[in-house]
C-alpha positions in Angstrom: 0.0 0.0 0.0 1.1 3.6 -0.6 2.4 5.3 2.5 0.5 8.4 3.6 2.1 11.7 2.5 1.6 12.9 6.1 0.8 10.8 9.2 0.5 12.3 12.7 0.4 9.9 15.6 -0.7 10.9 19.1 0.1 14.6 18.8 -0.5 16.6 22.0 0.2 20.2 22.8 -0.6 22.3 25.8 -0.2 26.0 26.5 -0.2 26.1 30.3 -3.5 24.7 31.5 -5.0 24.8 28.0 -4.8 21.6 26.1 -4.8 22.8 22.4 -4.2 19.3 20.9 -5.0 16.1 22.6 -3.7 12.7 21.2 -4.4 13.6 17.6 -3.8 11.1 14.8 -4.4 11.8 11.2 -3.4 10.3 7.8 -3.3 12.4 4.6 -2.8 10.4 1.4 -0.6 11.6 -1.4 -2.2 13.4 -4.4 -5.3 14.4 -2.4 -6.9 17.5 -1.0 -7.6 17.0 2.7 -9.8 19.5 4.5 -9.5 20.2 8.2 -12.5 22.0 9.8 -13.5 22.9 13.3 -14.7 25.7 15.5 -12.6 28.7 16.4 -10.1 27.4 19.0 -10.6 23.7 18.0 -6.8 23.3 17.6 -6.5 23.3 13.8 -3.9 26.1 13.5 -1.9 24.6 16.4 -1.8 21.3 14.7 -0.6 22.8 11.4 1.9 24.9 13.3 3.4 21.8 14.7 3.6 20.2 11.3 5.3 23.4 9.9 7.7 23.6 12.8 6.4 26.7 14.5 5.6 24.7 17.7 7.1 21.6 19.1 4.6 18.9 20.2 4.6 17.7 23.8 4.0 14.2 22.6 3.5 12.3 19.4 5.3 11.5 16.1 5.3 12.9 12.5 5.8 10.7 9.5 6.4 12.1 6.0 6.0 9.6 3.2 6.2 6.8 5.7 9.5 8.1 7.3 9.6 9.4 10.8 10.6 13.0 10.7 11.6 15.5 13.3 10.5 19.1 12.5 12.0 21.5 15.0 11.5 24.6 12.8 10.1 25.8 9.5 13.4 25.3 7.7 13.2 21.6 8.6 9.6 21.6 7.3 10.7 23.1 4.0 13.5 20.6 3.7 10.9 17.8 4.3 8.9 19.2 1.3 6.2 21.1 3.2 5.1 24.6 2.2 2.5 26.8 4.0 0.4 29.6 2.5 -0.8 31.7 5.4 -4.1 33.5 5.7 -2.2 36.8 6.0 0.4 36.7 3.2 4.1 36.9 4.2 5.3 39.1 1.3 7.5 42.2 1.1 5.2 44.7 -0.6 7.9 46.9 -2.2 9.7 43.8 -3.6 8.9 42.2 -7.0 7.3 38.8 -7.4 10.7 37.4 -8.3 12.5 38.9 -5.3 9.8 37.6 -2.9 10.1 34.1 -4.4 13.9 34.1 -4.0 13.9 35.8 -0.5 15.3 33.3 2.0 16.3 30.8 -0.7 19.3 32.6 -2.2 22.2 30.5 -3.3 25.6 32.1 -2.5 26.6 35.7 -1.8 25.8 37.0 -5.3 22.1 37.6 -5.9 21.9 37.8 -9.7 22.6 34.1 -10.3 19.8 33.2 -7.9 17.4 35.6 -9.6 18.2 34.2 -13.1 17.7 30.7 -11.9 14.4 31.7 -10.1 13.1 33.5 -13.2 13.6 30.4 -15.4 12.0 28.1 -12.8 9.1 30.5 -12.2 8.3 30.4 -15.9 8.3 26.6 -15.9 6.2 26.4 -12.7 3.7 29.0 -14.0 3.2 27.0 -17.2 3.0 23.7 -15.5 0.4 24.7 -12.8 -1.5 27.5 -14.5 0.0 30.1 -12.2 0.7 32.8 -14.8 2.1 36.0 -13.2 4.5 38.8 -14.1 7.8 38.1 -12.2 8.8 41.8 -12.4 5.5 43.1 -10.9 5.7 44.7 -7.5 3.6 43.1 -4.8 1.9 46.4 -3.9 0.8 46.7 -7.6 -1.0 43.4 -7.9 -4.3 42.2 -6.4 -4.7 39.8 -3.5 -5.5 36.9 -5.9 -2.2 37.3 -7.6 -0.4 37.7 -4.2 -1.8 34.4 -3.2 -0.3 32.9 -6.4 3.1 34.3 -5.4 2.8 32.5 -2.0 2.0 29.2 -3.8 4.9 29.8 -6.2 7.2 30.4 -3.3 6.4 27.0 -1.8 6.7 25.2 -5.2 10.0 26.9 -5.8 11.2 25.4 -2.6 10.3 22.0 -3.9 7.2 21.6 -1.7 5.2 18.4 -2.4 2.8 19.1 0.5 1.0 22.4 0.7 -0.9 23.7 3.7 -3.4 26.5 3.0 -4.9 28.4 5.9 -8.3 30.0 5.1 -7.1 30.7 1.6 -10.3 32.4 0.2 -10.9 34.9 3.0 -9.7 37.9 0.9 -10.7 36.7 -2.5 -13.7 37.5 -4.8 -15.8 34.5 -5.9 -14.1 34.5 -9.3 -10.6 34.6 -7.6 -11.7 31.7 -5.3 -12.9 29.7 -8.3 -9.5 30.3 -10.0 -7.7 29.2 -6.8 -9.7 26.0 -6.8 -8.8 25.3 -10.4 -5.1 25.8 -9.5 -5.5 23.4 -6.5 -7.1 20.9 -8.8 -4.2 21.1 -11.2 -1.7 20.7 -8.3 -3.6 17.6 -7.2 -3.5 16.2 -10.7 0.3 16.7 -10.7 0.6 14.7 -7.5 0.8 17.4 -4.9 -0.8 16.8 -1.5 -2.8 19.7 -0.1 -4.2 20.4 3.4 -7.0 23.0 3.3 -8.0 24.7 6.6 -11.3 26.5 6.1 -14.5 27.3 8.0 -16.5 27.4 4.8 -18.4 24.1 4.4 -19.3 24.8 0.8 -15.5 24.9 -0.1 -14.9 21.7 1.7 -17.7 20.0 -0.3 -16.5 21.5 -3.6 -12.8 20.8 -3.6 -11.7 18.2 -1.0 -11.4 14.4 -1.2 -11.3 13.8 2.5 -12.2 16.0 5.5 -11.2 15.7 9.2 -13.2 17.4 11.9 -11.7 18.8 15.1 -13.5 19.8 18.3 -12.0 21.1 21.5 -8.5 19.9 20.6 -9.5 16.4 19.5 -10.0 14.8 16.2 -13.7 13.7 16.2 -14.0 12.3 12.7 -12.4 11.7 9.3 -14.7 11.0 6.4 -14.7 10.9 2.6 -16.2 14.1 1.4 -18.4 12.3 -1.1 -20.0 10.4 1.8 -20.9 13.3 4.1 -23.0 16.6 3.9 -22.6 20.2 5.2 -25.2 19.5 7.9 -23.4 16.4 9.2 -20.0 18.2 9.2 -21.6 21.2 11.1 -23.0 18.8 13.7 -19.6 17.0 14.1 -17.9 20.4 14.6 -20.4 21.8 17.2 -21.7 18.7 18.8 -25.4 19.5 18.0 -27.6 20.2 15.0 -26.9 23.6 13.4 -29.3 25.6 11.2 -27.0 26.4 8.2 -29.4 28.8 6.5 -30.8 32.0 7.9 -34.4 31.5 9.0 -36.2 34.7 8.2 -39.5 35.9 6.6 -39.7 38.4 3.8 -38.9 42.0 4.9 -41.6 44.6 5.3 -39.7 47.8 4.7 -41.0 51.1 6.1 -39.8 54.7 6.0 -36.2 55.6 5.2 -34.1 55.6 8.3 -30.7 56.2 6.7 -30.2 58.3 3.6 -26.7 58.9 2.2 -26.0 61.2 -0.7 -22.7 62.1 -2.4 -20.6 60.8 0.5 -16.9 61.3 -0.1 -13.8 60.6 2.0 -10.2 61.5 1.4 -7.6 59.9 3.6 -4.5 61.4 5.1 -2.5 60.5 2.0 -4.9 62.3 -0.3 -6.4 59.1 -1.6 -10.2 59.3 -2.2 -11.6 56.3 -0.4 -15.3 57.0 -0.9 -16.3 58.4 -4.3 -19.8 59.8 -4.0 -21.8 57.0 -2.2 -25.6 57.1 -2.5 -27.7 54.6 -0.5 -30.9 54.2 1.6 -31.7 51.8 4.4 -35.4 51.6 5.4 -36.9 50.5 8.7 -37.4 46.8 8.9 -34.8 45.8 6.3 -31.2 44.7 6.1 -29.1 46.3 3.4 -25.9 44.2 2.9 -22.8 45.8 1.5 -20.8 43.2 -0.5 -17.2 43.7 -1.6 -13.6 42.6 -1.2 -12.1 44.2 1.9 -10.4 47.5 1.2 -13.0 49.0 -1.2 -14.4 51.6 1.0 -16.7 49.6 3.3 -14.7 50.3 6.4 -14.6 54.0 5.7 -18.4 54.0 5.2 -18.9 52.5 8.6 -16.4 54.8 10.2 -18.2 57.9 8.8 -21.6 56.7 9.8 -20.3 55.6 13.2 -18.8 59.0 13.9 -15.0 58.6 13.9 -14.1 59.8 10.4 -15.0 63.0 8.8 -16.5 63.3 5.3 -18.3 65.5 2.8 -21.8 64.9 1.5 -25.1 64.5 3.1 -26.3 61.9 5.6 -29.8 61.9 7.1 -31.1 59.7 9.9 -34.9 59.7 10.3 -35.0 62.7 8.0 -32.6 64.9 10.0 -29.2 65.7 8.6 -26.3 64.7 10.8 -22.9 66.5 11.3 -20.1 65.0 9.2 -17.3 67.4 10.1 -18.0 69.5 13.3 -18.2 69.0 17.0 -21.3 66.8 16.7 -19.7 64.3 14.4 -18.4 61.9 17.1 -19.7 58.5 18.3 -21.6 59.9 21.3 -23.6 62.2 19.0 -24.3 59.3 16.7 -25.6 57.2 19.6 -27.8 60.1 20.7 -29.4 60.0 17.2 -30.3 56.3 17.6 -27.3 54.8 15.8 -25.6 51.7 17.2 -22.3 50.4 15.8 -20.8 46.9 15.9 -17.3 47.6 14.4 -15.4 45.3 12.1 -12.6 44.6 14.5 -14.1 43.8 17.9 -10.7 43.6 19.7 -9.2 46.9 18.6 -12.5 48.9 18.1 -15.2 47.2 20.0 -13.6 46.1 23.3 -10.7 47.0 25.6 -9.3 43.5 26.1 -7.8 44.0 29.5 -11.1 45.4 30.9 -13.8 43.3 32.4 -17.0 42.3 30.6 -19.2 44.6 32.7 -17.0 47.5 31.8 -17.0 46.7 28.1 -20.8 46.2 28.2 -21.4 49.9 29.1 -18.8 51.6 26.9 -20.3 54.4 25.0 -23.5 54.3 27.1 -22.0 55.2 30.5 -23.6 58.6 30.4 -27.0 57.0 30.6 -28.7 58.2 33.9 -29.8 54.6 34.6 -26.1 53.8 35.0 -25.3 56.7 37.3 -25.4 57.1 41.0 -25.0 60.8 41.8 -21.7 61.9 40.3 -20.4 58.4 40.0 -21.2 55.4 37.9 -23.5 52.8 39.5 -21.2 49.8 39.1 -23.7 47.4 40.8 -26.4 48.3 38.4 -24.0 48.0 35.4 -22.9 44.5 36.6 -26.5 43.4 37.0 -27.4 44.7 33.6 -24.4 42.9 32.1 -25.4 39.7 33.7 -28.8 39.9 32.1 -27.3 40.7 28.7 -24.9 37.7 29.0 -27.8 35.4 29.8 -29.9 36.6 26.9 -27.1 36.5 24.4 -25.7 33.1 25.7 -22.2 34.5 26.5 -20.1 31.7 28.0 -19.0 31.8 30.7 -21.7 34.2 31.9 -19.3 36.0 34.3 -19.3 39.9 34.1 -16.1 40.1 36.1 -14.0 38.2 33.5 -11.6 40.2 31.3 -12.7 40.5 27.7 -9.5 38.6 26.6 -10.6 35.6 28.6 -13.6 35.0 26.2 -13.4 33.2 22.8 -13.9 35.3 19.7 -17.5 34.3 19.4 -18.3 35.3 23.0 -16.4 38.6 22.6 -18.6 39.4 19.6 -21.8 38.5 21.6 -20.7 41.1 24.3 -20.4 43.8 21.6 -23.7 42.8 20.0 -25.6 42.7 23.3 -24.3 46.2 24.2 -25.4 47.7 20.9 -28.6 45.8 20.1 -30.1 46.1 23.6 -30.0 49.9 23.3 -32.9 49.5 20.9 -31.3 51.6 18.1 -33.2 52.9 15.0 -30.1 52.0 12.9 -27.6 49.3 13.5 -24.3 49.5 11.7 -22.7 46.0 11.8 -19.3 45.1 10.3 -18.1 41.5 9.8 -20.6 40.2 12.4 -19.2 36.6 12.3 -15.5 37.1 11.4 -13.5 34.4 13.3 -16.7 33.1 15.0 -17.7 29.5 15.6 -20.4 28.1 13.4 -22.8 27.7 16.4 -22.3 31.4 17.4 -22.9 32.4 13.7 -26.3 30.9 13.9 -27.1 32.8 17.1 -25.7 36.1 15.8 -27.7 35.9 12.6 -30.9 35.3 14.6 -30.3 38.4 16.7 -29.8 40.6 13.6 -33.0 39.2 12.0 -34.9 39.7 15.3 -33.8 43.4 15.3 -35.0 43.8 11.7 -38.3 42.2 12.5 -38.7 44.8 15.3 -38.7 47.4 12.6 -35.1 48.6 12.8 -32.8 49.5 9.9 -29.6 47.5 9.6 -26.6 48.2 7.4 -24.5 45.0 7.2 -20.9 44.9 5.9 -19.4 41.5 5.3 -16.7 40.0 3.1 -18.6 36.6 3.4 -20.7 36.5 0.3 -22.8 33.6 1.6 -23.6 35.7 4.7 -24.6 38.7 2.5 -26.7 36.5 0.2 -28.6 34.8 3.0 -29.0 37.7 5.5 -29.7 40.7 3.3 -33.0 41.9 2.0 -31.1 44.1 -0.5 -27.5 44.0 -1.6 -25.3 46.9 -2.6 -21.9 46.0 -4.1 -18.9 48.3 -3.5 -15.7 48.5 -5.6 -13.0 51.2 -5.3 -15.1 53.5 -3.1 -18.2 53.4 -5.3 -21.5 51.5 -5.3 -21.4 49.4 -8.5 -25.1 48.4 -8.3 -27.9 47.1 -6.1 -29.5 43.7 -6.4 -32.2 41.6 -4.6 -30.8 38.3 -3.2 -33.5 36.3 -5.0 -32.7 37.9 -8.4 -28.9 37.5 -8.5 -26.2 35.0 -7.9 -22.6 34.8 -6.8 -21.3 35.1 -10.3 -23.0 38.4 -11.0 -22.1 39.8 -7.6 -18.5 38.6 -8.0 -18.2 40.6 -11.3 -19.5 43.7 -9.6 -17.1 43.2 -6.7 -14.3 43.1 -9.3 -15.6 46.4 -10.8 -17.2 44.8 -13.9 -20.6 46.3 -14.7 -23.0 45.0 -17.3 -22.0 47.9 -19.5 -18.3 47.2 -19.2 -18.9 43.5 -19.8 
């Protein structure tokens, strides 16, 4: 029988009292795409970091092509034929493609011979695997899809036969993701072995041969992809049945709550980030903003949330709000009935070293109900937080724990509870389920729909197209600071939205 390309036996790893991996064994056969899925904190990244030499296992053995192999560092992993493409690319932006590929793999003191050799090999690799790219293009001049190709080429240039890809489609348009899958399929045909870490069950079903499921540091199952289903995989991940679709009735939109006209933002470098945005969000509807990260969605949320100035007109419930003066801050926005769940909960939504009860009142600490004379009523705030934690299923439900002690999903629930329970007229919510467990995703979606059904207006920004499609009542697509078009979820598809996200309109096409 053919030996596995990778076999891990009894791998265990603890960080203090936290057991990240517990007696994990897994076999990955050569020439296959093997998916690894699991909730946030299940131990997937730790396991791959052990395989790539970032961590040393406390116990267990690694076999590469049937041979026991010790991997103390990433250089040893590369020497063993393992390459890793990280979720956040490890590229030098002002270097060319060629220079990035050679970096760390130079041969001798003179650079030019290495560059000549690399140029020739890159041309051959690009032709063999369909990875066409300009070797002289600078990284900061090419898109994220091309940057990902560079990462793959780096690994192949270093003679990798085993590729680990960590959440590879998180920054790609649907068209770029499809192209990546075609490349992975080509690599598989050429005999390469690929490990795919992703939380997107559709990707697992589309591209993998075999899938392993991790839960709480243990391997719970390994199954052939053709013999399972998204529902079964979700249940294996969470330990209970999970509703994979958003359960909601049709929207019943009312009066306009948010009206944006001609909104423009120029950053500190003089770059125009928003180029005349027009949009409307009505009471009782969710307007989803689709787009690849970096196309103006963040700036839109920052202006509406009160911590970036802009020009143009914004009205809330028919009254114009200040975009540049002393009433353009977050406190003024909250007074106008605007709540904001920011895109990055850890840097913008929470103070990680503060306790949950302190975080649960930030922005609303001027509320008379939270005051006791000249001081804040800490007992009332703690009691209020305990109620929020119970209603939003925050675990553990302890208001005195620091924010950093909670998982990503529970941190997000603290922010959502703080904003949603203020009964806002308009909820701004950015990346509501980024880095969140599949069980918590279900709960968060339910809370957003519940607020909509209560007649509130919701502006949703997400890079997850599945989330936009299933949660939104209307979809606006942004590209390069502009709204490229609006669509109804039932009258469009991922292909059309993907073209808009890439800046291709019907007229241009």
